[in-house]
N, CA, C and O atoms as a GROMACS GRO file, in nm:
protein
  288
    1MET      N    1   4.428  -0.223  -3.084
    1MET     CA    2   4.445  -0.300  -2.962
    1MET      C    3   4.594  -0.306  -2.926
    1MET      O    4   4.678  -0.323  -3.014
    2ARG      N    5   4.624  -0.292  -2.800
    2ARG     CA    6   4.761  -0.290  -2.752
    2ARG      C    7   4.816  -0.432  -2.742
    2ARG      O    8   4.746  -0.524  -2.700
    3ASP      N    9   4.943  -0.448  -2.781
    3ASP     CA   10   5.011  -0.577  -2.768
    3ASP      C   11   5.038  -0.602  -2.620
    3ASP      O   12   5.107  -0.524  -2.556
    4MET      N   13   4.983  -0.710  -2.566
    4MET     CA   14   4.993  -0.738  -2.423
    4MET      C   15   5.134  -0.775  -2.379
    4MET      O   16   5.162  -0.781  -2.260
    5SER      N   17   5.225  -0.801  -2.474
    5SER     CA   18   5.362  -0.835  -2.436
    5SER      C   19   5.449  -0.712  -2.412
    5SER      O   20   5.561  -0.725  -2.364
    6ILE      N   21   5.399  -0.593  -2.446
    6ILE     CA   22   5.476  -0.471  -2.424
    6ILE      C   23   5.446  -0.419  -2.284
    6ILE      O   24   5.330  -0.394  -2.251
    7PRO      N   25   5.549  -0.401  -2.201
    7PRO     CA   26   5.526  -0.351  -2.064
    7PRO      C   27   5.480  -0.205  -2.066
    7PRO      O   28   5.514  -0.130  -2.157
    8THR      N   29   5.404  -0.167  -1.965
    8THR     CA   30   5.352  -0.030  -1.955
    8THR      C   31   5.400   0.033  -1.824
    8THR      O   32   5.387  -0.025  -1.717
    9VAL      N   33   5.454   0.153  -1.836
    9VAL     CA   34   5.487   0.237  -1.720
    9VAL      C   35   5.378   0.344  -1.717
    9VAL      O   36   5.355   0.413  -1.816
   10ARG      N   37   5.310   0.356  -1.602
   10ARG     CA   38   5.194   0.446  -1.593
   10ARG      C   39   5.212   0.546  -1.480
   10ARG      O   40   5.253   0.511  -1.370
   11VAL      N   41   5.181   0.672  -1.509
   11VAL     CA   42   5.182   0.779  -1.410
   11VAL      C   43   5.038   0.820  -1.384
   11VAL      O   44   4.962   0.846  -1.477
   12ASP      N   45   5.000   0.824  -1.256
   12ASP     CA   46   4.864   0.862  -1.219
   12ASP      C   47   4.867   0.923  -1.079
   12ASP      O   48   4.962   0.902  -1.004
   13ARG      N   49   4.765   0.996  -1.045
   13ARG     CA   50   4.756   1.057  -0.912
   13ARG      C   51   4.682   0.964  -0.819
   13ARG      O   52   4.582   0.902  -0.858
   14ASN      N   53   4.729   0.954  -0.694
   14ASN     CA   54   4.659   0.868  -0.598
   14ASN      C   55   4.563   0.952  -0.513
   14ASN      O   56   4.557   1.074  -0.529
   15SER      N   57   4.491   0.888  -0.425
   15SER     CA   58   4.389   0.957  -0.345
   15SER      C   59   4.448   1.052  -0.240
   15SER      O   60   4.374   1.130  -0.181
   16HIS      N   61   4.579   1.045  -0.218
   16HIS     CA   62   4.644   1.132  -0.120
   16HIS      C   63   4.708   1.254  -0.184
   16HIS      O   64   4.770   1.335  -0.115
   17GLY      N   65   4.693   1.269  -0.315
   17GLY     CA   66   4.747   1.385  -0.385
   17GLY      C   67   4.888   1.367  -0.438
   17GLY      O   68   4.943   1.457  -0.501
   18SER      N   69   4.948   1.253  -0.412
   18SER     CA   70   5.081   1.224  -0.465
   18SER      C   71   5.067   1.163  -0.604
   18SER      O   72   4.958   1.124  -0.646
   19TRP      N   73   5.178   1.156  -0.674
   19TRP     CA   74   5.181   1.096  -0.807
   19TRP      C   75   5.252   0.963  -0.798
   19TRP      O   76   5.359   0.952  -0.737
   20ILE      N   77   5.193   0.862  -0.859
   20ILE     CA   78   5.254   0.729  -0.855
   20ILE      C   79   5.303   0.690  -0.994
   20ILE      O   80   5.243   0.724  -1.096
   21VAL      N   81   5.413   0.617  -0.995
   21VAL     CA   82   5.466   0.561  -1.118
   21VAL      C   83   5.456   0.410  -1.101
   21VAL      O   84   5.530   0.349  -1.024
   22ALA      N   85   5.363   0.350  -1.174
   22ALA     CA   86   5.342   0.205  -1.168
   22ALA      C   87   5.432   0.138  -1.271
   22ALA      O   88   5.429   0.172  -1.389
   23LEU      N   89   5.511   0.043  -1.224
   23LEU     CA   90   5.605  -0.028  -1.310
   23LEU      C   91   5.554  -0.169  -1.335
   23LEU      O   92   5.497  -0.232  -1.246
   24PRO      N   93   5.574  -0.220  -1.455
   24PRO     CA   94   5.516  -0.349  -1.491
   24PRO      C   95   5.575  -0.469  -1.418
   24PRO      O   96   5.508  -0.572  -1.404
   25ASP      N   97   5.697  -0.458  -1.371
   25ASP     CA   98   5.764  -0.573  -1.311
   25ASP      C   99   5.784  -0.559  -1.160
   25ASP      O  100   5.864  -0.632  -1.101
   26GLN      N  101   5.712  -0.466  -1.098
   26GLN     CA  102   5.725  -0.446  -0.954
   26GLN      C  103   5.586  -0.437  -0.891
   26GLN      O  104   5.496  -0.375  -0.947
   27ALA      N  105   5.571  -0.498  -0.775
   27ALA     CA  106   5.442  -0.497  -0.706
   27ALA      C  107   5.411  -0.360  -0.646
   27ALA      O  108   5.294  -0.320  -0.638
   28ARG      N  109   5.514  -0.288  -0.604
   28ARG     CA  110   5.495  -0.157  -0.541
   28ARG      C  111   5.524  -0.047  -0.641
   28ARG      O  112   5.615  -0.060  -0.724
   29SER      N  113   5.448   0.060  -0.633
   29SER     CA  114   5.468   0.176  -0.720
   29SER      C  115   5.564   0.275  -0.655
   29SER      O  116   5.581   0.277  -0.533
   30LEU      N  117   5.626   0.357  -0.739
   30LEU     CA  118   5.710   0.465  -0.689
   30LEU      C  119   5.622   0.587  -0.665
   30LEU      O  120   5.532   0.615  -0.744
   31ILE      N  121   5.646   0.659  -0.556
   31ILE     CA  122   5.564   0.775  -0.521
   31ILE      C  123   5.647   0.902  -0.539
   31ILE      O  124   5.761   0.909  -0.494
   32CYS      N  125   5.587   1.001  -0.605
   32CYS     CA  126   5.653   1.128  -0.630
   32CYS      C  127   5.564   1.242  -0.580
   32CYS      O  128   5.441   1.229  -0.577
   33ALA      N  129   5.626   1.351  -0.541
   33ALA     CA  130   5.551   1.464  -0.486
   33ALA      C  131   5.484   1.548  -0.595
   33ALA      O  132   5.380   1.609  -0.571
   34SER      N  133   5.542   1.552  -0.714
   34SER     CA  134   5.486   1.635  -0.821
   34SER      C  135   5.475   1.556  -0.951
   34SER      O  136   5.540   1.453  -0.969
   35LEU      N  137   5.394   1.607  -1.040
   35LEU     CA  138   5.378   1.545  -1.171
   35LEU      C  139   5.509   1.552  -1.249
   35LEU      O  140   5.544   1.456  -1.319
   36ASP      N  141   5.580   1.661  -1.240
   36ASP     CA  142   5.709   1.674  -1.310
   36ASP      C  143   5.808   1.568  -1.263
   36ASP      O  144   5.877   1.507  -1.344
   37ASP      N  145   5.815   1.546  -1.132
   37ASP     CA  146   5.904   1.442  -1.079
   37ASP      C  147   5.861   1.304  -1.129
   37ASP      O  148   5.944   1.224  -1.170
   38ALA      N  149   5.732   1.278  -1.126
   38ALA     CA  150   5.680   1.148  -1.170
   38ALA      C  151   5.708   1.128  -1.319
   38ALA      O  152   5.741   1.017  -1.361
   39ARG      N  153   5.694   1.232  -1.397
   39ARG     CA  154   5.720   1.224  -1.541
   39ARG      C  155   5.866   1.189  -1.567
   39ARG      O  156   5.896   1.104  -1.651
   40ARG      N  157   5.958   1.255  -1.495
   40ARG     CA  158   6.102   1.226  -1.510
   40ARG      C  159   6.134   1.082  -1.472
   40ARG      O  160   6.207   1.013  -1.543
   41VAL      N  161   6.080   1.037  -1.360
   41VAL     CA  162   6.102   0.899  -1.315
   41VAL      C  163   6.046   0.801  -1.416
   41VAL      O  164   6.110   0.701  -1.449
   42ALA      N  165   5.927   0.829  -1.467
   42ALA     CA  166   5.862   0.738  -1.563
   42ALA      C  167   5.944   0.726  -1.691
   42ALA      O  168   5.963   0.615  -1.742
   43TYR      N  169   5.992   0.837  -1.744
   43TYR     CA  170   6.073   0.831  -1.866
   43TYR      C  171   6.203   0.754  -1.841
   43TYR      O  172   6.247   0.677  -1.926
   44THR      N  173   6.263   0.775  -1.726
   44THR     CA  174   6.387   0.702  -1.693
   44THR      C  175   6.359   0.553  -1.683
   44THR      O  176   6.434   0.472  -1.738
   45GLN      N  177   6.253   0.516  -1.614
   45GLN     CA  178   6.219   0.375  -1.598
   45GLN      C  179   6.178   0.312  -1.731
   45GLN      O  180   6.216   0.198  -1.760
   46ALA      N  181   6.102   0.383  -1.811
   46ALA     CA  182   6.058   0.330  -1.940
   46ALA      C  183   6.175   0.311  -2.036
   46ALA      O  184   6.174   0.218  -2.117
   47SER      N  185   6.273   0.397  -2.028
   47SER     CA  186   6.387   0.386  -2.120
   47SER      C  187   6.469   0.261  -2.095
   47SER      O  188   6.541   0.216  -2.185
   48THR      N  189   6.461   0.204  -1.977
   48THR     CA  190   6.535   0.080  -1.947
   48THR      C  191   6.455  -0.044  -1.983
   48THR      O  192   6.505  -0.156  -1.972
   49ARG      N  193   6.330  -0.026  -2.026
   49ARG     CA  194   6.241  -0.139  -2.056
   49ARG      C  195   6.195  -0.138  -2.202
   49ARG      O  196   6.087  -0.189  -2.232
   50ARG      N  197   6.272  -0.084  -2.291
   50ARG     CA  198   6.230  -0.073  -2.431
   50ARG      C  199   6.219  -0.207  -2.498
   50ARG      O  200   6.306  -0.292  -2.475
   51PRO      N  201   6.119  -0.231  -2.579
   51PRO     CA  202   6.006  -0.143  -2.606
   51PRO      C  203   5.914  -0.134  -2.485
   51PRO      O  204   5.900  -0.230  -2.408
   52CYS      N  205   5.850  -0.020  -2.470
   52CYS     CA  206   5.766   0.005  -2.353
   52CYS      C  207   5.662   0.110  -2.389
   52CYS      O  208   5.688   0.202  -2.466
   53GLU      N  209   5.543   0.095  -2.331
   53GLU     CA  210   5.441   0.197  -2.346
   53GLU      C  211   5.445   0.286  -2.223
   53GLU      O  212   5.452   0.236  -2.110
   54LEU      N  213   5.441   0.415  -2.243
   54LEU     CA  214   5.439   0.512  -2.134
   54LEU      C  215   5.304   0.582  -2.136
   54LEU      O  216   5.265   0.639  -2.238
   55VAL      N  217   5.232   0.577  -2.025
   55VAL     CA  218   5.101   0.640  -2.014
   55VAL      C  219   5.107   0.739  -1.898
   55VAL      O  220   5.137   0.701  -1.784
   56ILE      N  221   5.076   0.865  -1.927
   56ILE     CA  222   5.076   0.969  -1.824
   56ILE      C  223   4.935   1.025  -1.814
   56ILE      O  224   4.880   1.074  -1.912
   57CYS      N  225   4.878   1.018  -1.695
   57CYS     CA  226   4.742   1.068  -1.671
   57CYS      C  227   4.747   1.201  -1.597
   57CYS      O  228   4.844   1.231  -1.528
   58ASP      N  229   4.641   1.281  -1.614
   58ASP     CA  230   4.634   1.407  -1.542
   58ASP      C  231   4.569   1.385  -1.405
   58ASP      O  232   4.542   1.272  -1.366
   59ALA      N  233   4.546   1.493  -1.334
   59ALA     CA  234   4.491   1.484  -1.198
   59ALA      C  235   4.350   1.425  -1.195
   59ALA      O  236   4.303   1.381  -1.089
   60TYR      N  237   4.282   1.424  -1.310
   60TYR     CA  238   4.147   1.369  -1.318
   60TYR      C  239   4.147   1.228  -1.377
   60TYR      O  240   4.042   1.176  -1.414
   61HIS      N  241   4.266   1.167  -1.385
   61HIS     CA  242   4.285   1.029  -1.433
   61HIS      C  243   4.256   1.013  -1.583
   61HIS      O  244   4.231   0.902  -1.630
   62ARG      N  245   4.260   1.126  -1.657
   62ARG     CA  246   4.246   1.119  -1.802
   62ARG      C  247   4.385   1.100  -1.862
   62ARG      O  248   4.484   1.153  -1.811
   63VAL      N  249   4.393   1.024  -1.970
   63VAL     CA  250   4.522   1.003  -2.035
   63VAL      C  251   4.563   1.134  -2.103
   63VAL      O  252   4.497   1.181  -2.195
   64ALA      N  253   4.673   1.190  -2.055
   64ALA     CA  254   4.726   1.314  -2.111
   64ALA      C  255   4.832   1.287  -2.217
   64ALA      O  256   4.850   1.366  -2.310
   65ARG      N  257   4.901   1.174  -2.203
   65ARG     CA  258   5.005   1.137  -2.300
   65ARG      C  259   5.018   0.986  -2.302
   65ARG      O  260   5.022   0.920  -2.198
   66ARG      N  261   5.024   0.934  -2.422
   66ARG     CA  262   5.049   0.791  -2.440
   66ARG      C  263   5.156   0.781  -2.548
   66ARG      O  264   5.142   0.838  -2.656
   67GLU      N  265   5.262   0.709  -2.515
   67GLU     CA  266   5.376   0.703  -2.605
   67GLU      C  267   5.434   0.562  -2.606
   67GLU      O  268   5.444   0.498  -2.501
   68LEU      N  269   5.471   0.515  -2.723
   68LEU     CA  270   5.537   0.387  -2.736
   68LEU      C  271   5.685   0.412  -2.760
   68LEU      O  272   5.723   0.469  -2.862
   69LEU      N  273   5.767   0.371  -2.665
   69LEU     CA  274   5.912   0.386  -2.678
   69LEU      C  275   5.964   0.260  -2.744
   69LEU      O  276   5.954   0.151  -2.687
   70SER      N  277   6.018   0.275  -2.862
   70SER     CA  278   6.061   0.158  -2.938
   70SER      C  279   6.196   0.107  -2.888
   70SER      O  280   6.264   0.171  -2.807
   71ALA      N  281   6.232  -0.008  -2.938
   71ALA     CA  282   6.356  -0.074  -2.894
   71ALA      C  283   6.481   0.003  -2.935
   71ALA      O  284   6.585  -0.012  -2.872
   72GLY      N  285   6.473   0.085  -3.038
   72GLY     CA  286   6.591   0.154  -3.089
   72GLY      C  287   6.620   0.278  -3.024
   72GLY      O  288   6.717   0.345  -3.060
   0.00000   0.00000   0.00000
């Protein structure tokens, strides 16, 4: 079971074909044109929120990568 106190940065595809980066402390998500761009943004955002869980989904909304970035 995941610790609910650890923030999660999530990358997923939206219904318009864009990639969104959902941030735990913001109401609006960041929109990226490609998965590579979204992945770069997500890693950058997650690195400022350590410890943080990073979840990257594929185009079919399956979890392709789940990573826990520790405080160190």
